[in-house]
N, C-alpha and C positions, 0 to 999 in steps of 0.2 A: 458669453457675451450677449445672448439672447434671452438670458433670465435675467442679467442685468438692464436689458431694455427695455423689459418688460417690467420689472419693478418699477422705472424710472417712470413708465407710462401710468403704471398704478398708482404713484405718487401725486403723479400730475394731477392725474383725474381726481384723486381724494382731495387735492388742493382746491380744486375747480369747486366741486362741494362746497366746502368750508368759506367760498364766497357769498355764498347764497345761504342766509338764515332759515332757519325754519323758526316762525314766530308762534306765539300762542297768546294766551287772554289778558298777557300783560303787557304786550304791545301798544296796545290803546291808551295807556297812561304814558309809557316812556318816551314815544315813537318822537315827541316834539322837537326834542333837540337835535333831531338831524332830518337829511330829506330823503324819503322812502321810496324805490321802486316795490311793489309788493306786487308777487300774482297770487290772486285767490282761487283754489282749485280744489277739486272735487278728485276723491282717489281712484271713485269708479271710471271718472270720464274721459274718455278716446282723447277729445282734444287737448285734454290737459297733459296727459301721457304726450303728447306730439309736441307740446310745447317744452314738456320737462327740459331735455339736454339744449335746446334754445336758450333756457333761461339760463343755466351753467353759464355759456357761453358768454351770456348778457353780465351774468355777475362775475368771472371772469376779467372780462375784456373793462370794464367801469373802474376796477379795482387795478391794474395793469396802467391805467390812463390817470390815474392819481385823480378820478371824479368824485367830488364829496358825497354823489347818490350811493346810499347802501341797499344793497338788494335784498330780500328776501321774500318768506312764499308763506302762505298762512292755509293749513287743508280746513275750509271754510265750512267742511260739515261737524268736523269738531270743534270748530270755535264759531258756530252759528252766529250768538248775539254779535263778536262783535264785527263779523262779516256784514250784517244788516246794518249794525250802525253806520259803516262805510258807504251802505250804500250798494253792496253784492244783489245780482238778482242773478246770475247766470255763471257759467265755468267752462273756461277760465278767465276772468277778468284782472287786469292788469292795472293798474292804479298807480301814479306818482305824488305821494304827499309830503306836501311842503307846508308848514305851520296850521292853520287852520284850513286851507285848503287841500282839497282831493280833484285831482285830476284825469278823466279816462284816457286808456288808451283804446283807439277805434281800429288802428291798422294792422298793416299785414304784420303775422307772427314771426319775422325774421330777426336776426341778432342786430343788421345794421338799422334796419329801422326803428326797434326797439330803442335802439342805445342813441340814437339820433332824437327823439322822441325826449328821452330822458334828461340828454343835455341841455336839449330846446328849453324845457318847461322848467327844467332847477335852476335854469340863473334866472336875471331881470326880466321882469315881465317887456321892457323897454331897454333896450341896450343903446347907447347913445355912440355916436360914431364923430371922435374929436378932429377928422382929418378927413383932407379928400384923398391920399392912400387907402385909409380902411374903408371910406365910403367904397371905392373902385376894387377892395379885396371882397367886399362883402356884395355886391353885385356879379361877381365872377363866381362867389359858393353858390348863389340861391336865384333859383329860380325865377322866384317870387318875392318880393320881401316889401313890406311897406315903411316908410319914413314920415317921420312927423318934423315940420323945418317949421321954426319960429320959436317966440320965447314962452313965458306964462300966460295962459290964457284958458276960459273954458271948454275950447275943442281940446287942449292939450291934454284937460283931465278926463274928458270922455275918451279920447286915442290912449290913454292909459289906463283905464275903467274895461275898453274894449280888449286890448292888449291880454289884460288880465284874463279874462273870459275865453279868446281864441285863440293864444299860443300852443294850444295842444295841435294848432295845423300848420303856424306856418309862426314867418319871425318877424318883429318889430324894432323898428330905429327910430333914433330922434338926431335932428343936427343942427346947424345954424346953416343960412343961407351960404356963406363963404365957404360950406364944403361942397357944395354942388359945384359940376361943371360948367360950363357958359349954354350948354346946349339943352339945360334944364332951364325952361323960362315958366316962373310963377309970375301970378296974375298979381297976386295979394298974399300976404301973411300973419297971421299963419297958415300953414294948407298941411295936407295931407295926400301925398301920390305912393303908387302903387308902381313897382318896378317890374315888367315880366316883356316876354314879348320883345324883346330889344326895342321896345318903347318905354314911356311911362303915361299915367294914367292921372288925373285929380281928383278930388274928391270934392263935389257941388254938395252943400247943403238939400238945396231947392229942388235940385234934379235927380239926386240919388239916393234920397229918402236918409233914414238912420245911416249912421258910421256903423253901427253893428251888422247891418245889413248888407252892404255897401262891401265892407271889407269879407263879409262869407263869401259873395260871389265872388269879389275880384281875386281869391286866395287860389283860383287856379287858374293856367295856362289859357290859352283861346283854343290851344289843339295839343293834345296829350293823349298818351296810350291809357286807357282805363283798365281796373280790374273791378274786382265785386265792390270791394272796400270803396274805391272812387268812385263809381255809380250811384251807389248809397247814399255818398254826403254831397253829391251833383242833386240828385233829387231832394235832397232837405234845404238847397238853398231857393229853388222856385224858379232856375233859373232853365231858359228856353237851350237843349240841348240836340245837335245834329251830332249822330253816330254813324261811322261808315266801318263797316267789316272790311277786313284787309288780312292779308296772311304778310305779316313780317317777315316770314322768313324767304317770302319770293325775290328773287334778284332781279325778276324779269324788269324790263323800261317800264313794261304796261303800269306793273304795279307802283314802280317809282314815279311816273306820269299821275295818277289815282293820289298818292300821298302827297306830289305837289299840287293838287287841285283841291285838295281837303283842307290844306294850308293856307292857301291864299284865300279860298273864300273863307275861314276863320277869320283873318284877317279884315279882308275886305270889307265882309257883313259882320263887324265887331258889334255894332251899334244894336241889331236887332237879335244876335244870341246872345247879348248881354241882359239885355232887359228880362224882367222877371213875365209869367205866363198869364 
């Protein structure tokens, strides 16, 4: 029985590996028919070796879920010309390739984070919300999401352009006004709204500057735990950032009061912390 279990485990392991394709220099010409998630690695790279088992899990999960995204890996030292054409400058580099577009992944190298990125970017840049029920479902699923409300307009064209650029970070949706609950009051149409922190905020071209810059600032919650990746991205936005160091494992009342105070300051002083430096 033990031998049978070992053989079965080995079969599962081999199957998982088969779900990640080893790519060579023919990939550049053959990839256009599919959406690809590719790990460009170097055999000697320690970070690449650490990513390898995670990458196999990503391939297995995307295949199991029926995702259209195909998963591959390429030795960027053996096929340096191809890697260079895709803009690979370091290892590992993770890219989602969709048609003529190449999206870089810069988040945590965990299975769930990579899969969430792949599923988001592989879909349309702007997703339509046809009903209030779907709108409410989206709000429950995402801590931050952007919504365009209205018909065809120059603002919609700009919104779609920004969504194509920044979909690597967040979700973009569109809907008609009747999809919104009565609690959401819009002064004019079309409008772009961000829903987060239990509230919503409307883009104002005259006060907020370019739509791209506004989205890049607003894609973060007002209060959130940060890691190295998040801190780096916050720095790129030009936002003013207040950082508090707390012990998340500390269950004491004092720790809870401190975190509550930080959250209250973030909400009450949003205008100050939301502007650029």
